[in-house]
Backbone as a chain_set.jsonl record, in Angstrom:
{"seq": "MSTAISLTATLRLTPEAELPDGIAAISAFCAAMRSEPGCTFAHAMQENENPRQFILWE", "coords": {"N": [[-14.098, -0.365, -5.743], [-11.21, -0.19, -7.873], [-9.574, 1.393, -10.041], [-7.583, 0.647, -13.293], [-4.53, 1.614, -14.861], [-3.086, 1.964, -17.664], [0.184, 3.143, -18.643], [2.557, 3.744, -21.173], [5.729, 4.859, -22.504], [7.784, 7.122, -24.754], [11.452, 6.913, -23.765], [14.419, 8.318, -24.415], [17.79, 8.382, -24.765], [19.482, 11.261, -24.493], [22.983, 12.529, -26.749], [24.656, 13.206, -24.994], [25.044, 11.623, -23.012], [25.628, 8.79, -20.649], [25.067, 6.082, -22.337], [25.616, 3.593, -20.109], [25.29, 4.286, -17.743], [22.725, 5.89, -18.655], [20.584, 3.421, -19.244], [21.331, 1.863, -15.982], [20.067, 4.396, -14.983], [17.163, 4.481, -16.17], [17.096, 1.619, -15.462], [17.185, 2.105, -12.35], [14.658, 3.508, -11.757], [12.463, 2.449, -12.848], [12.074, 0.117, -11.374], [11.85, 1.822, -8.705], [8.909, 2.29, -9.237], [7.756, 0.115, -9.418], [8.369, -0.558, -6.894], [6.015, 1.857, -5.22], [2.988, 1.935, -4.098], [0.262, -0.127, -5.513], [1.015, -0.284, -8.022], [1.544, -2.401, -10.306], [3.529, -3.889, -12.301], [6.256, -2.341, -13.916], [8.581, -2.161, -16.823], [11.466, -1.622, -18.472], [11.849, -1.391, -22.167], [15.193, -1.802, -24.42], [15.716, -0.545, -27.383], [16.484, -2.425, -30.113], [17.582, -0.918, -32.216], [18.374, 1.2, -32.433], [19.542, 2.281, -29.426], [19.617, 4.434, -27.805], [16.947, 4.02, -27.281], [14.278, 3.779, -25.356], [11.149, 1.765, -24.207], [8.509, 2.05, -22.195], [6.693, 0.466, -19.985], [3.758, 0.469, -17.999]], "CA": [[-13.76, -0.474, -6.704], [-10.189, 0.116, -8.552], [-9.373, 1.467, -11.776], [-6.077, 0.041, -14.071], [-4.67, 2.509, -15.462], [-1.772, 1.486, -18.274], [0.949, 3.863, -19.397], [3.278, 3.314, -21.933], [5.844, 5.843, -22.84], [8.977, 6.877, -25.308], [12.487, 7.301, -22.941], [15.289, 8.991, -24.992], [18.96, 8.842, -23.978], [20.747, 12.491, -25.464], [23.043, 12.129, -27.175], [25.879, 13.489, -23.644], [24.419, 11.187, -21.64], [26.929, 8.161, -21.463], [24.351, 4.528, -22.294], [25.863, 2.745, -19.104], [24.587, 4.949, -16.554], [21.035, 5.894, -18.736], [20.426, 2.395, -18.966], [21.173, 1.994, -15.111], [19.059, 5.433, -14.242], [16.248, 3.774, -16.391], [16.528, 0.387, -14.446], [16.182, 2.097, -11.174], [14.001, 4.044, -11.991], [11.437, 1.181, -12.94], [12.802, -0.227, -9.905], [11.167, 2.815, -7.894], [7.839, 2.675, -9.78], [7.667, -1.486, -9.082], [7.531, -0.169, -5.347], [5.337, 2.474, -5.278], [1.8, 1.467, -4.062], [-0.781, -0.496, -6.855], [1.889, -0.706, -9.542], [1.939, -3.676, -11.044], [4.334, -3.966, -13.59], [7.054, -1.835, -14.289], [9.006, -2.508, -17.266], [11.881, -1.077, -19.927], [12.917, -2.603, -23.509], [16.129, -1.372, -24.909], [15.295, -0.753, -29.105], [17.336, -2.922, -30.998], [17.818, -0.476, -34.132], [18.919, 2.933, -31.571], [19.699, 1.741, -27.971], [19.774, 5.045, -26.968], [15.383, 4.813, -26.645], [13.592, 3.071, -24.567], [10.145, 0.947, -24.654], [8.663, 1.924, -20.897], [5.437, 0.155, -19.225], [3.623, 0.458, -16.551]], "C": [[-12.701, 0.041, -7.905], [-10.135, 0.15, -9.589], [-7.907, 1.466, -12.374], [-5.958, 0.964, -15.252], [-2.643, 2.259, -16.19], [-1.305, 2.846, -18.695], [2.551, 3.471, -20.28], [3.995, 4.655, -22.236], [7.11, 5.401, -23.951], [10.1, 6.816, -24.096], [13.554, 7.912, -24.616], [16.82, 9.421, -24.662], [19.498, 10.132, -24.634], [21.913, 12.055, -25.529], [24.65, 12.401, -25.947], [25.634, 12.59, -23.017], [25.14, 9.082, -21.863], [25.158, 6.627, -20.772], [24.997, 3.879, -20.683], [25.109, 3.544, -18.006], [22.756, 5.485, -17.127], [20.64, 4.643, -18.676], [19.975, 2.034, -17.145], [20.306, 2.732, -13.716], [17.381, 4.552, -14.796], [15.906, 2.269, -15.922], [16.09, 0.579, -12.554], [15.362, 2.573, -11.224], [12.471, 2.593, -12.349], [11.563, -0.023, -11.758], [11.966, 0.293, -8.62], [9.753, 2.488, -7.887], [7.281, 1.492, -8.771], [7.345, -1.005, -7.547], [6.869, 0.757, -4.644], [3.806, 1.078, -5.184], [0.546, 1.428, -4.96], [-0.041, -0.527, -7.991], [2.247, -1.968, -9.212], [3.449, -4.61, -11.382], [5.257, -2.403, -13.68], [8.288, -2.13, -15.099], [9.841, -1.351, -18.727], [12.747, -1.976, -20.946], [13.288, -1.424, -24.029], [15.882, -1.535, -26.926], [16.105, -1.295, -29.827], [18.12, -2.2, -31.676], [18.28, 1.083, -33.647], [18.568, 2.411, -30.393], [19.942, 2.663, -27.456], [17.783, 5.155, -26.712], [15.256, 3.435, -26.285], [12.004, 3.217, -24.478], [9.476, 1.307, -22.869], [6.882, 1.747, -20.661], [5.171, -0.074, -18.028], [3.003, 0.386, -16.197]], "O": [[-13.198, 0.641, -8.859], [-10.509, -0.771, -10.316], [-7.092, 2.275, -11.93], [-6.718, 1.15, -16.202], [-1.55, 2.328, -15.629], [-2.126, 3.683, -19.07], [3.49, 2.908, -19.717], [3.27, 5.649, -22.29], [7.498, 4.257, -24.183], [9.446, 6.591, -23.077], [13.112, 7.763, -25.756], [17.099, 10.577, -24.345], [20.151, 9.806, -25.625], [22.272, 11.254, -24.666], [25.652, 11.725, -26.18], [26.239, 12.734, -21.955], [25.091, 8.379, -22.872], [24.59, 6.379, -19.709], [23.931, 3.82, -20.069], [24.145, 2.967, -17.502], [21.787, 5.491, -16.368], [20.057, 4.59, -17.593], [18.796, 1.928, -16.809], [20.004, 2.401, -12.569], [16.595, 4.102, -13.962], [14.78, 1.774, -15.962], [15.367, -0.066, -11.795], [14.671, 2.016, -10.371], [11.721, 2.169, -11.47], [10.808, -0.99, -11.658], [11.509, -0.434, -7.738], [9.205, 2.362, -6.792], [6.634, 1.664, -7.739], [6.21, -1.073, -7.076], [6.985, 0.681, -3.421], [3.617, 0.004, -5.754], [-0.137, 2.418, -5.22], [-0.622, -0.852, -9.027], [2.914, -2.483, -8.315], [4.073, -5.545, -10.879], [4.626, -1.373, -13.441], [9.259, -2.397, -14.39], [9.274, -0.647, -19.564], [13.685, -2.764, -20.828], [12.617, -0.407, -24.205], [15.918, -2.607, -27.531], [16.717, -0.425, -30.448], [19.28, -2.563, -31.871], [18.494, 1.988, -34.454], [17.402, 2.065, -30.2], [20.57, 2.447, -26.419], [17.286, 6.111, -26.116], [15.797, 2.393, -26.654], [11.458, 4.313, -24.599], [10.153, 0.64, -22.086], [6.021, 2.556, -21.007], [5.864, -0.589, -17.152], [2.99, 0.39, -14.966]]}, "num_chains": 1, "name": "protein.A"}
């Protein structure tokens, strides 16, 4: 029997980080997670009110 684990995390880009670079890095991170064995879902959503903050679900 397998056990499902869910993860929710808040990611915040530092003020020094360029927003487009941060978005690309988070996108690549999610894609890499989805390729891991057992991972069925990995997605990040950008917050409307603070575009430097993201919610990550895995």
